[in-house]
Residue frames as qw, qx, qy, qz and C-alpha x, y, z in Angstrom:
[[0.630, 0.434, 0.247, 0.595, -22.77, -3.00, 1.90],
 [0.021, -0.944, -0.071, -0.322, -23.30, 0.57, 3.21],
 [0.627, -0.736, 0.207, 0.149, -20.80, -0.07, 5.98],
 [0.800, -0.001, 0.338, 0.496, -18.28, -1.30, 3.46],
 [0.399, 0.850, 0.179, 0.294, -18.47, 1.90, 1.39],
 [0.282, -0.939, 0.197, 0.026, -16.19, 3.68, 3.85],
 [0.828, -0.245, 0.345, 0.367, -13.37, 1.29, 3.05],
 [0.570, 0.157, 0.408, 0.696, -12.68, 3.05, -0.22],
 [0.131, 0.775, 0.382, 0.485, -14.65, 6.30, -0.31],
 [0.416, -0.890, -0.142, 0.119, -13.72, 8.08, 2.91],
 [0.543, 0.615, -0.196, 0.537, -10.85, 10.54, 2.39],
 [0.618, -0.605, -0.205, 0.459, -8.36, 11.52, 5.07],
 [0.005, -0.945, 0.122, 0.305, -6.42, 14.81, 5.15],
 [0.802, 0.545, -0.073, 0.233, -3.97, 14.98, 2.25],
 [0.501, -0.762, 0.322, 0.255, -0.29, 14.83, 3.27],
 [0.862, 0.434, 0.161, 0.206, 1.35, 14.65, -0.11],
 [0.321, -0.633, 0.402, 0.578, 4.80, 15.33, -1.49],
 [0.291, 0.501, -0.476, -0.661, 5.80, 15.44, -5.19],
 [0.882, 0.239, 0.263, -0.309, 4.02, 13.05, -7.57],
 [0.279, -0.424, 0.772, 0.383, 5.74, 10.43, -9.66],
 [0.639, 0.439, -0.191, -0.602, 5.12, 8.67, -12.91],
 [0.796, -0.016, 0.569, -0.206, 4.84, 5.54, -14.91],
 [0.530, 0.497, -0.602, -0.331, 6.87, 4.08, -17.75],
 [0.950, -0.133, -0.114, -0.257, 6.54, 0.30, -17.75],
 [0.200, 0.423, -0.867, 0.168, 8.65, -2.13, -15.79],
 [0.585, -0.248, -0.753, -0.171, 7.23, -5.45, -14.50],
 [0.562, -0.535, -0.602, 0.189, 5.20, -5.11, -11.33],
 [0.409, -0.447, -0.235, 0.760, 6.10, -1.52, -10.61],
 [0.214, 0.959, 0.183, -0.002, 5.85, 2.17, -11.29],
 [0.654, -0.283, 0.186, 0.677, 8.98, 3.72, -12.71],
 [0.390, 0.840, 0.199, 0.320, 9.93, 7.06, -14.18],
 [0.611, -0.097, -0.162, 0.769, 13.16, 8.99, -13.82],
 [0.060, 0.352, 0.114, 0.927, 11.37, 12.31, -14.42],
 [0.007, -0.299, -0.726, 0.620, 8.68, 11.76, -11.75],
 [0.271, -0.203, -0.412, -0.846, 5.72, 12.56, -13.98],
 [0.548, -0.127, 0.371, -0.739, 2.26, 12.56, -12.40],
 [0.240, -0.039, -0.950, -0.196, 0.67, 9.15, -11.90],
 [0.241, -0.636, -0.733, 0.019, -2.14, 9.99, -9.48],
 [0.099, -0.793, -0.090, -0.595, -3.71, 13.23, -8.28],
 [0.067, 0.375, -0.602, 0.702, -2.62, 14.63, -4.94],
 [0.661, -0.265, 0.162, -0.683, -6.06, 13.77, -3.56],
 [0.924, 0.025, -0.356, -0.138, -5.26, 10.07, -4.01],
 [0.489, 0.304, -0.633, 0.517, -2.26, 10.25, -1.64],
 [0.642, -0.669, -0.368, -0.067, -3.18, 9.44, 1.95],
 [0.489, -0.835, 0.202, 0.154, 0.21, 10.02, 3.57],
 [0.743, 0.539, -0.237, 0.317, 3.81, 10.43, 2.47],
 [0.678, -0.668, 0.107, 0.287, 7.12, 10.31, 4.31],
 [0.507, 0.788, -0.258, 0.235, 10.38, 12.06, 3.37],
 [0.817, -0.482, 0.108, 0.298, 13.72, 10.76, 4.63],
 [0.308, 0.896, -0.316, 0.048, 17.06, 12.53, 4.09],
 [0.912, 0.002, -0.185, 0.367, 20.47, 10.89, 3.93],
 [0.576, -0.550, -0.054, 0.602, 23.71, 12.35, 5.32],
 [0.334, 0.037, 0.354, 0.873, 24.14, 14.42, 2.13],
 [0.262, 0.362, 0.232, -0.864, 20.65, 15.91, 2.35],
 [0.334, 0.062, -0.693, -0.636, 19.22, 13.88, -0.54],
 [0.606, -0.047, 0.374, -0.701, 15.69, 12.56, -0.11],
 [0.132, -0.111, -0.962, -0.213, 13.90, 9.24, -0.27],
 [0.461, -0.003, 0.145, -0.876, 10.14, 9.79, -0.47],
 [0.006, 0.191, 0.981, 0.032, 7.47, 7.16, 0.24],
 [0.435, -0.004, -0.064, -0.898, 3.92, 7.92, -0.94],
 [0.111, 0.194, 0.964, -0.147, 0.95, 5.81, 0.19],
 [0.246, -0.225, -0.476, -0.814, -2.35, 6.09, -1.67],
 [0.601, -0.004, 0.372, -0.707, -5.93, 6.10, -0.51],
 [0.427, 0.054, 0.901, 0.047, -7.70, 2.77, -1.17],
 [0.479, 0.228, -0.394, -0.751, -9.59, 1.96, -4.36],
 [0.361, -0.036, -0.911, -0.195, -12.09, -0.81, -5.00],
 [0.402, -0.062, 0.548, -0.732, -14.37, -2.32, -2.41],
 [0.720, 0.104, -0.451, -0.517, -15.76, -5.41, -4.10],
 [0.829, -0.295, 0.397, -0.261, -16.68, -8.82, -2.77],
 [0.436, 0.453, -0.767, -0.125, -14.50, -11.86, -3.36],
 [0.897, -0.252, 0.183, -0.314, -15.46, -15.43, -2.47],
 [0.066, -0.562, 0.823, 0.054, -12.60, -17.83, -1.76],
 [0.551, 0.095, -0.782, -0.275, -12.68, -21.51, -2.68],
 [0.159, -0.085, -0.861, 0.475, -13.43, -22.26, 0.99],
 [0.176, -0.695, -0.659, -0.228, -16.66, -20.25, 0.75],
 [0.343, -0.577, -0.278, 0.687, -15.28, -17.43, 2.91],
 [0.286, 0.824, 0.342, 0.350, -16.48, -14.04, 1.63],
 [0.480, -0.357, -0.080, 0.798, -14.14, -11.03, 1.73],
 [0.260, 0.956, 0.135, -0.033, -14.21, -7.37, 0.82],
 [0.731, -0.070, 0.136, 0.665, -11.03, -6.09, -0.82],
 [0.132, 0.971, -0.008, -0.200, -9.36, -2.76, -1.57],
 [0.789, 0.322, 0.057, 0.520, -6.36, -1.91, -3.76],
 [0.258, -0.928, 0.067, 0.260, -3.60, 0.50, -2.72],
 [0.697, 0.580, -0.150, 0.395, -0.39, 1.86, -4.21],
 [0.548, -0.738, 0.114, 0.377, 2.91, 2.55, -2.50],
 [0.619, 0.719, -0.023, 0.315, 5.38, 4.67, -4.49],
 [0.654, -0.580, 0.082, 0.479, 9.01, 5.38, -3.67],
 [0.430, 0.879, -0.081, 0.191, 11.02, 8.26, -5.13],
 [0.807, -0.340, 0.042, 0.482, 14.78, 7.77, -4.73],
 [0.254, 0.952, -0.064, 0.157, 16.53, 11.13, -5.03],
 [0.586, -0.678, 0.393, 0.205, 19.68, 9.83, -3.35],
 [0.321, 0.697, -0.586, -0.260, 22.87, 8.85, -5.17],
 [0.114, -0.258, 0.958, -0.057, 22.57, 5.16, -4.24],
 [0.495, -0.180, -0.723, -0.447, 20.22, 2.30, -5.21],
 [0.528, -0.259, 0.456, -0.668, 17.41, 1.60, -2.73],
 [0.464, 0.060, -0.867, -0.172, 17.11, -2.17, -2.25],
 [0.521, -0.235, 0.432, -0.698, 14.17, -3.48, -0.26],
 [0.311, -0.068, -0.942, -0.109, 12.72, -6.84, 0.71],
 [0.527, -0.173, 0.223, -0.802, 9.11, -7.10, 1.86],
 [0.341, -0.087, -0.931, -0.096, 7.32, -10.15, 3.24],
 [0.559, -0.261, 0.186, -0.764, 3.82, -10.37, 4.68],
 [0.134, -0.034, 0.978, -0.155, 2.90, -13.57, 6.53],
 [0.179, -0.377, -0.811, -0.411, -0.40, -15.25, 5.69],
 [0.379, -0.783, -0.491, -0.049, -2.03, -13.90, 8.86],
 [0.399, 0.332, -0.195, 0.832, -0.57, -10.45, 9.49],
 [0.146, -0.146, 0.251, -0.946, -3.32, -8.59, 11.30],
 [0.026, -0.387, -0.905, 0.173, -6.31, -9.83, 13.29],
 [0.175, -0.558, -0.412, -0.699, -9.66, -8.19, 12.52],
 [0.074, -0.252, 0.524, -0.810, -10.51, -6.22, 15.70],
 [0.653, -0.086, 0.176, -0.731, -14.15, -7.32, 15.79],
 [0.945, 0.117, -0.197, -0.235, -13.47, -10.95, 14.81],
 [0.415, -0.622, 0.663, -0.033, -10.99, -12.78, 17.06],
 [0.669, -0.054, 0.728, 0.141, -9.27, -15.52, 15.10],
 [0.608, 0.682, 0.372, 0.163, -10.02, -13.88, 11.72],
 [0.468, -0.464, 0.226, 0.717, -7.32, -12.01, 9.81],
 [0.399, 0.821, -0.128, -0.389, -6.82, -9.42, 7.12],
 [0.839, 0.142, 0.349, 0.392, -5.03, -10.82, 4.07],
 [0.033, 0.877, -0.228, -0.422, -2.26, -8.60, 2.66],
 [0.810, 0.207, 0.453, 0.309, -1.11, -9.53, -0.85],
 [0.049, -0.687, 0.328, 0.647, 1.27, -7.96, -3.41],
 [0.801, 0.505, 0.321, -0.031, 0.20, -8.58, -7.05],
 [0.604, -0.210, 0.400, 0.657, 2.87, -8.59, -9.79],
 [0.435, 0.763, 0.442, 0.183, 0.99, -6.32, -12.24],
 [0.424, 0.087, 0.107, 0.895, 2.55, -3.32, -13.96],
 [0.014, 0.820, 0.414, -0.395, 1.25, 0.17, -13.12],
 [0.387, 0.197, 0.344, 0.833, 1.28, 2.78, -15.91],
 [0.056, 0.145, 0.118, -0.981, 0.01, 6.34, -16.26],
 [0.416, -0.118, -0.496, -0.753, -3.05, 5.42, -18.35],
 [0.483, -0.306, -0.820, 0.016, -4.34, 3.10, -15.60],
 [0.108, 0.008, -0.503, 0.858, -4.60, 5.77, -12.92],
 [0.456, -0.071, 0.044, -0.886, -8.26, 6.77, -13.54],
 [0.621, -0.046, -0.695, -0.360, -9.41, 3.16, -13.79],
 [0.817, -0.466, 0.006, -0.339, -11.18, 1.03, -11.21],
 [0.908, -0.346, 0.119, 0.205, -8.64, -0.60, -8.85],
 [0.154, -0.783, 0.429, 0.424, -5.91, 1.62, -10.41],
 [0.612, 0.545, -0.453, -0.351, -6.17, -0.59, -13.49],
 [0.271, -0.338, 0.894, -0.111, -5.24, -3.80, -11.67],
 [0.742, 0.185, -0.351, -0.541, -6.48, -6.70, -13.80],
 [0.739, 0.066, -0.670, -0.030, -7.01, -10.46, -13.36],
 [0.219, -0.507, 0.553, -0.624, -7.34, -9.84, -9.64],
 [0.858, -0.195, 0.168, -0.445, -9.74, -12.69, -8.93],
 [0.927, 0.229, -0.283, 0.090, -7.48, -15.31, -10.51],
 [0.301, 0.536, -0.553, 0.563, -4.52, -13.89, -8.56],
 [0.489, -0.418, 0.437, -0.628, -6.49, -14.15, -5.32],
 [0.959, -0.010, -0.090, -0.270, -7.60, -17.70, -6.12],
 [0.822, 0.302, -0.386, 0.291, -3.95, -18.78, -6.36],
 [0.404, 0.366, -0.448, 0.709, -2.48, -16.70, -3.54],
 [0.455, -0.672, -0.056, -0.581, -5.03, -15.93, -0.82],
 [0.864, -0.501, 0.016, -0.051, -3.67, -18.59, 1.54],
 [0.815, 0.173, -0.111, 0.541, 0.01, -17.90, 0.84],
 [0.371, -0.693, -0.028, 0.617, 2.48, -15.42, 2.35],
 [0.498, 0.829, 0.179, 0.182, 3.24, -12.51, 0.03],
 [0.586, -0.525, 0.167, 0.594, 6.67, -11.08, -0.72],
 [0.470, 0.872, 0.065, 0.118, 8.50, -8.58, -2.91],
 [0.624, -0.369, 0.179, 0.665, 12.11, -7.75, -3.76],
 [0.384, 0.870, 0.249, 0.183, 12.75, -4.45, -5.49],
 [0.526, -0.273, 0.066, 0.803, 15.68, -2.21, -6.38],
 [0.228, 0.936, 0.267, 0.023, 14.98, 1.44, -7.17],
 [0.683, 0.199, 0.009, 0.703, 18.03, 2.99, -8.73],
 [0.252, -0.459, -0.159, 0.837, 19.40, 6.41, -7.84],
 [0.166, 0.311, -0.168, -0.920, 17.32, 9.27, -9.28],
 [0.343, -0.149, -0.768, -0.519, 14.50, 6.88, -10.23],
 [0.525, -0.136, 0.406, -0.736, 11.14, 5.94, -8.76],
 [0.374, -0.020, -0.898, -0.230, 9.22, 2.72, -8.35],
 [0.505, -0.169, 0.388, -0.752, 6.25, 1.26, -6.62],
 [0.164, -0.058, -0.980, -0.100, 3.89, -1.63, -6.11],
 [0.593, -0.381, -0.325, -0.631, 0.27, -2.59, -5.58],
 [0.045, -0.064, 0.876, -0.475, -1.06, -3.89, -2.27],
 [0.560, -0.316, -0.505, -0.575, -4.39, -5.72, -2.00],
 [0.118, -0.136, 0.759, -0.625, -6.01, -6.04, 1.42],
 [0.533, -0.298, -0.658, -0.441, -8.92, -8.41, 2.07],
 [0.239, -0.181, 0.635, -0.712, -11.13, -8.50, 5.14],
 [0.015, -0.336, -0.942, 0.004, -13.80, -11.08, 6.02],
 [0.112, -0.503, -0.419, -0.747, -17.05, -9.39, 5.03],
 [0.522, -0.698, -0.486, -0.061, -18.57, -9.61, 8.49],
 [0.570, -0.549, -0.156, 0.591, -15.66, -7.58, 9.91],
 [0.384, 0.231, 0.283, 0.848, -15.36, -4.96, 7.14],
 [0.129, -0.876, -0.462, 0.051, -16.92, -2.01, 8.96],
 [0.221, -0.883, 0.051, 0.411, -15.94, 1.65, 8.72],
 [0.581, 0.784, -0.195, 0.098, -12.80, 2.67, 6.85],
 [0.774, -0.471, 0.181, 0.383, -9.09, 2.03, 7.04],
 [0.370, 0.888, -0.273, 0.011, -5.85, 3.57, 5.78],
 [0.930, -0.155, 0.083, 0.323, -2.36, 2.16, 5.38],
 [0.200, 0.939, -0.277, 0.032, 1.20, 3.38, 5.04],
 [0.895, 0.072, -0.156, 0.412, 4.69, 1.99, 4.45],
 [0.116, -0.952, 0.230, -0.164, 7.44, 3.69, 6.47],
 [0.700, 0.340, -0.492, 0.390, 11.06, 3.22, 7.57],
 [0.546, -0.799, 0.194, -0.160, 12.64, 2.85, 11.00],
 [0.551, -0.515, 0.606, 0.250, 16.36, 2.22, 11.23],
 [0.160, 0.332, -0.759, -0.536, 16.84, -0.26, 8.39],
 [0.197, 0.274, 0.934, -0.116, 13.46, -1.92, 8.82],
 [0.260, -0.195, -0.458, -0.827, 10.23, -1.51, 6.86],
 [0.157, 0.280, 0.782, -0.534, 6.88, -1.21, 8.63],
 [0.202, -0.327, -0.610, -0.694, 3.34, -1.28, 7.21],
 [0.137, 0.144, 0.598, -0.777, 0.72, 0.42, 9.38],
 [0.217, -0.440, -0.736, -0.467, -3.00, -0.35, 9.13],
 [0.105, 0.096, 0.455, -0.879, -5.37, 2.09, 10.84],
 [0.155, -0.451, -0.813, -0.334, -9.07, 1.21, 11.04],
 [0.149, -0.055, 0.227, -0.961, -11.76, 3.77, 11.88],
 [0.343, 0.400, 0.742, -0.415, -15.43, 3.62, 12.87],
 [0.306, 0.455, 0.695, 0.464, -17.99, 3.88, 10.09],
 [0.013, -0.890, -0.436, -0.133, -19.51, 7.16, 11.28],
 [0.167, -0.973, 0.155, 0.040, -16.48, 9.20, 12.40],
 [0.786, 0.456, -0.291, 0.301, -13.05, 8.84, 10.83],
 [0.024, 0.694, -0.484, 0.532, -11.49, 10.45, 13.89],
 [0.767, -0.408, 0.334, -0.365, -12.67, 7.61, 16.16],
 [0.288, 0.502, -0.813, -0.060, -9.83, 5.12, 16.09],
 [0.944, -0.177, -0.077, -0.267, -10.71, 1.43, 16.43],
 [0.864, -0.327, 0.266, 0.276, -7.28, -0.13, 16.08],
 [0.307, 0.870, -0.377, -0.084, -3.86, 0.81, 14.83],
 [0.927, -0.176, 0.290, 0.159, -1.49, -2.01, 13.88],
 [0.205, 0.823, -0.495, -0.190, 2.12, -1.63, 12.76],
 [0.983, 0.056, 0.171, 0.037, 3.52, -4.71, 11.00],
 [0.263, -0.652, 0.598, 0.385, 7.24, -5.30, 10.61],
 [0.836, 0.461, 0.234, -0.183, 7.34, -6.34, 6.96],
 [0.830, 0.452, 0.018, 0.327, 10.93, -6.12, 5.68],
 [0.547, -0.584, 0.142, 0.582, 14.34, -4.52, 5.42],
 [0.527, 0.840, 0.031, 0.125, 16.30, -2.18, 3.13],
 [0.821, 0.119, -0.102, 0.549, 19.93, -1.37, 2.47],
 [0.223, 0.688, -0.081, 0.686, 20.43, 2.38, 2.89],
 [0.548, -0.381, -0.520, 0.533, 21.78, 3.63, 6.20],
 [0.239, -0.304, -0.219, 0.896, 21.35, 6.84, 8.18],
 [0.096, -0.485, -0.512, -0.702, 18.03, 7.92, 6.62],
 [0.065, -0.244, -0.564, 0.786, 16.34, 10.45, 8.90],
 [0.062, 0.690, 0.706, 0.149, 12.60, 11.22, 8.80],
 [0.102, 0.158, 0.017, 0.982, 11.85, 14.88, 8.03],
 [0.049, 0.517, 0.715, -0.467, 9.01, 16.31, 10.09]]
């Protein structure tokens, strides 16, 4: 269990951009005024992309929360963490995205033939849930029971001058859950990529494996990453 602690307690350098907020819409975070929904310290990494008019699309990826055991119906034991990805659309056009994670997206480096499970729950994120365990995600075990062996997908439109987001749950077989890991959604061309970076348990700077997963597409063209 001590090795697992790093999965959700180890902080990486903060690379945040403006925070956003949370009036209710199903399965998402939404607020046109971008009120705070998590502290800056909860943001692992963010990316800002500008369109041809100089307007920005911002993607914020949280640090993980959780770190509890889950036993599947097969008897396989996993450790899981919960993450948030938030998107602020400051452009004048809707941002339409489609995400799909296959059942086996990423092999555990220390366990050939064993895979991380990446799932997207449908729960709603609101401001009052931010301080809670797992960012307030509820009924997680029943969701995992029904979906752990299924591919996971999401379709979302974030209107101009609005923001939205979604939960991601990552499970790892308990015997391979060593050290810590961080994740981040980013854009390349018109494709979406989800990067998982796993570190050793005693030194976050010692990289074990870095995996970038092609996970979807979006509609906006000519978005350029700002360094």
